[in-house]
C-alpha positions as CSV (number, residue, x, y, z in Angstrom):
1,X,79.9,119.7,78.8
2,X,82.0,116.7,79.9
3,X,82.6,117.9,83.5
4,X,81.4,115.6,86.3
5,X,79.9,116.6,89.6
6,X,81.2,114.7,92.6
7,X,79.8,114.5,96.1
8,X,82.5,113.4,98.6
9,X,81.3,112.5,102.1
10,X,84.1,112.2,104.7
11,X,84.0,111.6,108.4
12,X,84.2,115.2,109.4
13,X,82.9,117.1,106.3
14,X,81.1,116.9,103.0
15,X,82.4,118.5,99.9
16,X,81.2,118.8,96.3
17,X,83.3,119.6,93.3
18,X,83.5,119.4,89.5
19,X,86.0,117.2,87.9
20,X,86.9,118.4,84.4
21,X,87.9,116.3,81.4
22,X,91.6,117.1,82.0
23,X,91.4,115.9,85.6
24,X,91.2,119.2,87.4
25,X,89.1,119.5,90.5
26,X,87.2,122.8,90.5
27,X,84.4,124.8,92.2
28,X,84.9,123.0,95.5
29,X,82.3,123.6,98.1
30,X,82.5,122.2,101.6
31,X,80.2,121.8,104.6
32,X,81.4,120.6,108.1
33,X,79.7,117.5,109.5
34,X,81.7,116.7,112.6
35,X,81.1,113.5,114.4
36,X,79.8,113.4,118.0
37,X,81.6,111.4,120.7
38,X,79.0,111.1,123.5
39,X,81.3,108.7,125.4
40,X,84.8,107.3,124.8
41,X,84.6,104.7,122.1
42,X,81.3,105.9,120.7
43,X,81.3,107.8,117.4
44,X,77.9,109.1,116.1
45,X,76.8,111.4,113.3
46,X,73.5,113.2,112.3
47,X,72.6,111.4,109.1
48,X,69.9,113.9,108.2
49,X,72.4,116.7,108.5
50,X,74.9,114.9,106.4
51,X,72.3,114.4,103.6
52,X,71.3,118.1,103.8
53,X,75.0,119.2,103.7
54,X,75.6,117.0,100.6
55,X,72.7,118.5,98.7
56,X,73.5,122.1,99.7
57,X,77.2,121.7,98.7
58,X,76.3,120.0,95.4
59,X,73.7,122.7,94.5
60,X,76.1,125.5,95.3
61,X,78.8,123.8,93.3
62,X,76.5,123.4,90.3
63,X,75.6,127.1,90.5
64,X,79.3,128.1,90.6
65,X,80.0,125.8,87.6
66,X,77.6,127.7,85.5
67,X,76.8,124.7,83.2
68,X,75.0,121.4,83.7
69,X,77.5,118.6,84.5
70,X,77.3,115.5,82.3
71,X,76.9,113.2,85.3
72,X,77.4,112.5,89.0
73,X,79.8,110.5,91.1
74,X,79.4,109.8,94.8
75,X,82.2,108.7,97.1
76,X,81.7,108.2,100.9
77,X,83.3,107.0,104.1
78,X,82.8,103.3,104.4
79,X,81.4,100.9,107.0
80,X,79.6,103.8,108.9
81,X,75.9,102.9,109.1
82,X,72.4,104.5,109.0
83,X,69.0,103.1,109.7
84,X,65.8,104.8,108.4
85,X,62.1,104.3,107.6
86,X,61.4,104.0,103.9
87,X,58.0,105.7,104.2
88,X,59.2,108.8,105.9
89,X,62.9,108.8,104.9
90,X,63.7,109.8,108.5
91,X,66.7,108.2,110.3
92,X,66.1,106.0,113.3
93,X,68.5,107.6,115.7
94,X,72.1,108.5,115.1
95,X,74.3,107.1,112.4
96,X,77.3,105.1,113.7
97,X,80.8,106.0,112.5
98,X,83.2,103.3,111.4
99,X,85.3,104.0,114.4
100,X,82.4,103.4,116.9
101,X,83.2,100.5,119.3
102,X,79.8,100.1,121.0
103,X,79.3,96.6,119.4
104,X,82.5,95.2,121.0
105,X,80.4,93.1,123.3
106,X,78.4,91.7,120.4
107,X,81.6,90.8,118.6
108,X,83.0,89.0,121.6
109,X,79.7,87.1,122.1
110,X,79.6,86.0,118.5
111,X,83.3,85.0,118.6
112,X,82.5,82.3,121.1
113,X,80.4,80.5,118.5
114,X,83.0,80.9,115.7
115,X,81.9,84.1,114.1
116,X,84.5,86.8,113.8
117,X,83.2,90.3,113.1
118,X,85.1,93.5,113.7
119,X,83.4,96.4,115.6
120,X,84.8,98.7,112.8
121,X,82.7,96.8,110.2
122,X,79.1,97.5,109.4
123,X,77.7,94.1,110.3
124,X,77.2,94.4,114.1
125,X,76.4,98.1,113.7
126,X,73.4,97.0,111.5
127,X,72.3,94.6,114.2
128,X,72.5,97.4,116.8
129,X,70.2,99.6,114.7
130,X,67.7,96.7,114.5
131,X,67.8,96.2,118.2
132,X,67.2,99.9,118.7
133,X,64.3,99.9,116.2
134,X,62.6,97.1,118.2
135,X,59.0,96.5,117.2
136,X,59.3,99.1,114.4
137,X,61.8,96.9,112.5
138,X,59.3,95.8,109.9
139,X,59.3,95.8,106.1
140,X,59.6,99.6,106.2
141,X,63.1,99.5,107.7
142,X,66.1,100.3,105.6
143,X,69.8,99.7,106.5
144,X,72.7,101.1,104.6
145,X,76.2,102.5,104.7
146,X,76.6,106.2,104.0
147,X,76.7,105.7,100.2
148,X,73.3,104.0,100.3
149,X,71.8,106.8,102.5
150,X,73.1,109.5,100.2
151,X,71.8,107.8,97.1
152,X,68.4,107.2,98.7
153,X,68.1,110.9,99.4
154,X,69.4,112.0,95.9
155,X,67.0,109.7,94.1
156,X,64.1,110.7,96.4
157,X,63.8,107.1,97.7
158,X,63.9,105.5,94.3
159,X,67.2,103.6,94.7
160,X,68.4,101.6,97.7
161,X,71.8,100.5,96.5
162,X,75.5,100.1,97.4
163,X,78.4,99.3,95.2
164,X,80.7,96.3,95.5
165,X,83.6,98.4,96.9
166,X,81.4,99.6,99.8
167,X,79.7,96.2,100.4
168,X,83.0,94.4,100.5
169,X,84.0,96.1,103.8
170,X,80.7,95.6,105.7
171,X,81.6,92.1,107.0
172,X,78.5,90.7,105.3
173,X,79.8,90.4,101.7
174,X,81.0,87.1,100.2
175,X,83.9,88.1,98.0
176,X,83.9,84.9,96.0
177,X,80.1,84.8,95.6
178,X,79.7,88.5,95.0
179,X,76.7,89.1,97.2
180,X,75.4,89.2,100.8
181,X,76.2,86.2,102.9
182,X,73.0,84.6,103.9
183,X,74.6,82.8,106.9
184,X,76.0,86.1,108.3
185,X,72.6,87.8,107.8
186,X,71.0,84.9,109.7
187,X,73.3,84.9,112.7
188,X,72.7,88.7,113.1
189,X,69.0,88.5,112.5
190,X,69.2,90.8,109.5
191,X,66.4,90.6,106.9
192,X,68.0,90.9,103.4
193,X,65.0,93.1,102.4
194,X,66.4,95.8,104.7
195,X,69.7,95.9,102.9
196,X,70.6,97.6,99.6
197,X,71.1,95.9,96.3
198,X,74.7,95.6,95.2
199,X,75.6,97.3,91.9
200,X,78.7,98.1,89.8
201,X,81.0,100.9,90.9
202,X,80.8,102.6,87.5
203,X,77.9,102.5,85.1
204,X,74.3,103.7,84.8
205,X,73.2,103.6,88.5
206,X,70.2,105.9,88.7
207,X,69.0,109.4,88.5
208,X,69.6,112.1,91.1
209,X,66.1,113.7,91.0
210,X,67.0,116.2,93.7
211,X,70.0,117.5,91.6
212,X,68.3,118.5,88.4
213,X,67.9,114.8,87.4
214,X,71.6,114.3,86.9
215,X,72.5,110.7,85.9
216,X,74.4,108.8,88.6
217,X,77.4,107.1,87.1
218,X,79.7,106.2,90.0
219,X,79.4,105.0,93.6
220,X,82.5,104.1,95.4
221,X,84.1,103.8,98.9
222,X,86.5,106.6,99.8
223,X,89.6,104.5,99.9
224,X,89.0,102.8,96.6
225,X,88.2,106.2,95.1
226,X,91.5,107.5,96.4
227,X,93.3,104.5,94.9
228,X,91.8,105.3,91.5
229,X,92.3,109.1,92.0
230,X,96.0,108.5,92.5
231,X,96.0,106.5,89.3
232,X,96.8,103.2,91.0
233,X,94.9,101.1,88.4
234,X,97.8,98.9,87.5
235,X,98.7,95.9,89.7
236,X,101.4,96.7,92.2
237,X,100.7,100.4,92.5
238,X,99.8,101.5,96.0
239,X,98.6,104.6,97.8
240,X,98.1,105.6,101.4
241,X,95.5,108.1,102.6
242,X,96.1,109.9,105.9
243,X,93.0,111.5,107.1
244,X,91.1,110.8,110.3
245,X,92.5,107.3,110.1
246,X,95.0,105.9,107.6
247,X,94.5,103.3,104.9
248,X,97.1,101.8,102.5
249,X,95.6,100.1,99.4
250,X,97.3,98.3,96.6
251,X,95.8,97.3,93.3
252,X,96.0,93.6,92.6
253,X,94.1,93.5,89.3
254,X,91.9,90.6,88.1
255,X,93.5,88.0,90.4
256,X,91.0,87.2,93.2
257,X,92.2,86.9,96.8
258,X,93.2,83.4,98.1
259,X,91.1,84.0,101.2
260,X,88.2,86.2,102.2
261,X,89.4,87.0,105.7
262,X,92.1,89.1,107.3
263,X,95.6,87.8,106.5
264,X,98.2,86.8,109.1
265,X,99.8,90.2,108.4
266,X,96.6,92.1,109.3
267,X,95.5,93.1,105.8
268,X,92.2,92.6,104.1
269,X,91.1,91.6,100.6
270,X,88.9,94.3,99.0
271,X,87.0,95.0,95.9
272,X,88.9,97.9,94.3
273,X,86.1,98.5,91.8
274,X,83.5,96.5,89.8
275,X,82.6,97.4,86.2
276,X,80.2,95.3,84.0
277,X,80.2,92.8,86.8
278,X,84.0,92.3,86.4
279,X,86.0,92.9,89.6
280,X,89.4,94.5,90.2
281,X,90.8,93.3,93.5
282,X,93.0,95.0,96.1
283,X,94.5,94.6,99.5
284,X,94.0,97.0,102.4
285,X,95.9,97.8,105.6
286,X,94.3,100.0,108.2
287,X,95.5,102.5,110.8
288,X,92.7,103.5,113.3
289,X,94.2,106.9,114.3
290,X,96.1,109.2,112.0
291,X,94.9,112.8,111.8
292,X,92.9,112.0,115.0
293,X,96.2,112.1,116.9
294,X,96.9,115.7,115.7
295,X,93.3,116.6,116.5
296,X,94.1,115.4,120.1
297,X,96.9,117.9,120.3
298,X,94.5,120.7,119.3
299,X,91.2,119.9,120.9
300,X,92.1,117.9,124.0
301,X,95.6,118.9,125.0
302,X,95.4,122.4,123.6
303,X,99.1,122.3,122.7
304,X,98.3,123.6,119.2
305,X,95.8,126.2,118.2
306,X,95.1,124.5,114.8
307,X,96.2,121.4,113.1
308,X,98.0,123.5,110.4
309,X,100.5,124.6,113.1
310,X,101.8,121.1,113.6
311,X,104.4,121.2,110.9
312,X,105.9,124.5,111.9
313,X,106.0,123.6,115.6
314,X,107.5,120.2,114.8
315,X,110.1,121.7,112.5
316,X,111.5,123.9,115.4
317,X,113.4,120.8,116.6
318,X,115.7,118.5,114.8
319,X,114.4,115.3,116.5
320,X,112.1,114.2,119.2
321,X,114.8,113.9,121.8
322,X,114.1,110.2,122.1
323,X,110.4,110.6,122.6
324,X,108.1,108.1,120.8
325,X,104.3,108.4,120.6
326,X,102.2,105.4,119.7
327,X,99.0,106.8,118.3
328,X,96.8,103.9,119.4
329,X,94.0,106.2,120.6
330,X,91.4,103.7,119.4
331,X,93.6,100.7,119.5
332,X,96.0,99.3,116.9
333,X,95.1,98.2,113.4
334,X,97.3,96.5,110.9
335,X,99.4,94.5,111.6
336,X,98.5,94.0,115.2
337,X,94.7,94.4,115.4
338,X,94.7,95.1,119.1
339,X,91.6,97.0,120.2
340,X,92.8,97.0,123.7
341,X,96.0,98.9,123.0
342,X,96.0,102.6,123.9
343,X,98.0,105.6,123.0
344,X,101.3,105.9,124.8
345,X,104.3,108.3,125.1
346,X,107.7,106.9,125.9
347,X,111.0,108.6,126.6
348,X,109.8,111.8,128.2
349,X,112.3,113.8,130.3
350,X,112.3,117.0,132.1
351,X,113.8,118.6,129.0
352,X,111.1,117.4,126.6
353,X,109.5,120.5,125.0
354,X,106.4,121.3,123.0
355,X,108.1,121.0,119.6
356,X,109.5,117.5,120.4
357,X,106.1,116.3,121.6
358,X,104.4,117.5,118.4
359,X,107.1,115.9,116.3
360,X,106.7,112.7,118.2
361,X,103.0,112.6,117.3
362,X,103.7,113.2,113.6
363,X,106.5,110.6,113.6
364,X,104.3,108.1,115.4
365,X,101.7,108.3,112.6
366,X,104.6,108.0,110.1
367,X,105.9,104.8,111.9
368,X,102.4,103.4,111.8
369,X,102.3,104.1,108.0
370,X,105.5,102.2,107.6
371,X,103.9,99.3,109.5
372,X,101.1,99.3,106.9
373,X,103.6,99.2,104.0
374,X,105.6,96.3,105.6
375,X,102.4,94.3,106.2
376,X,101.1,94.9,102.7
377,X,104.4,93.7,101.1
378,X,104.4,90.6,103.3
379,X,100.7,90.0,102.5
380,X,101.0,90.4,98.7
381,X,104.6,89.2,98.2
382,X,105.3,92.3,96.1
383,X,107.7,95.1,96.8
384,X,106.1,98.6,96.5
385,X,108.9,100.7,95.1
386,X,107.2,104.1,95.7
387,X,104.1,105.0,97.8
388,X,101.6,107.6,96.7
389,X,99.9,109.6,99.4
390,X,97.0,112.0,99.9
391,X,94.7,113.1,102.7
392,X,95.0,116.1,105.1
393,X,98.3,115.0,106.5
394,X,100.0,114.7,103.1
395,X,100.3,118.6,103.3
396,X,102.5,118.3,106.3
397,X,106.1,118.2,105.2
398,X,107.5,117.0,108.5
399,X,105.1,114.1,108.5
400,X,105.8,113.1,104.8
401,X,109.6,113.3,105.3
402,X,109.3,111.0,108.3
403,X,107.1,108.6,106.3
404,X,109.7,108.5,103.6
405,X,112.4,107.9,106.2
406,X,110.6,105.1,108.0
407,X,109.4,103.4,104.8
408,X,112.9,103.8,103.3
409,X,111.6,104.6,99.9
410,X,110.3,107.6,97.9
411,X,106.9,109.1,98.7
412,X,104.9,110.7,95.8
413,X,102.5,113.4,97.1
414,X,99.2,113.7,95.2
415,X,98.4,117.0,93.6
416,X,94.9,116.6,95.0
417,X,94.9,116.8,98.8
418,X,91.8,114.6,98.7
419,X,92.1,112.3,95.7
420,X,88.8,110.6,96.6
421,X,87.0,113.3,94.6
422,X,89.1,112.8,91.5
423,X,88.7,109.0,91.7
424,X,84.9,109.3,91.8
425,X,85.1,111.6,88.8
426,X,87.3,109.2,86.9
427,X,84.9,106.4,87.6
428,X,81.9,108.4,86.4
429,X,83.9,109.5,83.4
430,X,84.6,105.9,82.4
431,X,80.8,105.3,82.2
432,X,80.4,108.6,80.2
433,X,83.3,107.9,77.9
434,X,85.4,110.8,79.1
435,X,88.2,108.3,79.8
436,X,88.4,105.2,77.7
437,X,89.8,102.8,80.2
438,X,91.8,102.4,83.4
439,X,95.1,102.5,81.5
440,X,94.4,106.0,80.5
441,X,93.8,106.9,84.2
442,X,97.1,105.3,85.1
443,X,98.9,107.4,82.6
444,X,97.5,110.6,84.0
445,X,99.5,110.4,87.3
446,X,101.6,113.5,87.9
447,X,102.7,113.9,91.6
448,X,102.9,117.3,93.2
449,X,106.4,116.4,94.6
450,X,108.5,113.3,95.4
451,X,110.1,113.1,98.8
452,X,113.2,110.9,99.1
453,X,114.2,109.1,102.3
454,X,117.1,110.5,104.4
455,X,118.3,107.3,106.0
456,X,116.5,107.1,109.4
457,X,115.0,103.7,109.1
458,X,117.2,102.5,112.0
459,X,114.7,104.1,114.4
460,X,112.2,101.4,113.7
461,X,113.6,99.0,116.3
462,X,112.7,101.4,119.2
463,X,109.3,102.0,117.6
464,X,108.5,98.3,117.7
465,X,109.5,98.1,121.4
466,X,107.1,101.0,122.1
467,X,104.3,99.4,120.3
468,X,104.8,96.2,122.2
469,X,104.5,98.1,125.5
470,X,101.4,100.0,124.4
471,X,99.5,96.7,123.6
472,X,96.9,94.9,125.6
473,X,96.2,97.8,127.9
474,X,92.6,96.5,128.1
475,X,92.9,92.8,127.8
476,X,89.2,92.2,127.4
477,X,89.2,94.4,124.2
478,X,92.5,92.8,123.1
479,X,90.6,89.5,123.1
480,X,88.6,90.4,120.1
481,X,89.7,88.3,117.1
482,X,88.2,88.6,113.7
């Protein structure tokens, strides 16, 4: 059988699925793994529960498939961190989500001596884990992002690895050198023995002993998996994923970045994938809050009963009545990078109703998505003629139309709501010979639909004014520069 099992670990759920040789995603099994927010700005998860959920979903998926898959691919949320003891395999306290801001103080402290780390990167989160471990932080300590933790469990502790796409967004990886930065490890008091080895994204990566000894053939960060899952394997092709947060990634091919740090436009160089030690590069723009803003309407404001209601409610009005929502619930990412910004509503009147408020939230995320596109084009010097999209919000027709309007170009919606799974399947399939090369993956693209812009890009000026007013709400957080 040429089908491939994929484990896909997101920020709020784990799913397993089988990717067939014709690119279909089948036998999907999902387990909820919601993050905990014990205090504003803190985002934690139960690492042991995530590993158990991944194994349970994968085993159920294999049983539903009825045949033994040819191999396994793993894709996970990036930058989130776990610390554990090698001997027991037990986590040392909670995992830290990529949105967790508890290391802001550490970032500010290091900034005074010339080091610029982001609290959304893994680097200072690893240092926090070490501080919490205290005297137990000996040779037995292991630190890893979620991919490392899942592989450690799948291989029964045999493999402590991460791939280049995940390592590249930790804040500890030297893009030009291709390994851990010894100077960054030293300043954070991190022993390299605690960290995983860096391997290819696709290849022979190990054996999942806890899954019937399936060979592991792909390990990739979720955004890079989505890039490949939407067939953006040719330089200049770009995708945006709108899930908990939002990320826009563009494939740049074999040309390495000119700098290893954030650009003036707020984008980052990334490793899109690495095969046979050869790197394909990319650029990434980041939105800190996307689906989170819709969750806020449901869980906190109780304006909606479920996120699926947002499109229907928003469609009940033709426009927002002049209301603009800046979804800076955790600060602003690309292009501003202002951790001190906060969510804001402007233009409210006595006549503002529920549907206009919901539409304003959806359009605020769409405006932020257009910001990512503009920044990426300035950063790369390339025009992106069409933007491919996936993620939970790509099923929301009001949102996607607004995104097309504010980007002023066509939006191609992925057939797979979560293209991460397909991307990990493609990468494992490259190692297995199911797909011969990335050009074959590029040719496989067939969008679910194409949404054309309707000429509302003039609303961008008011949006920019609203963003300016939402910025620097907490000046001490806005002072973080990385």
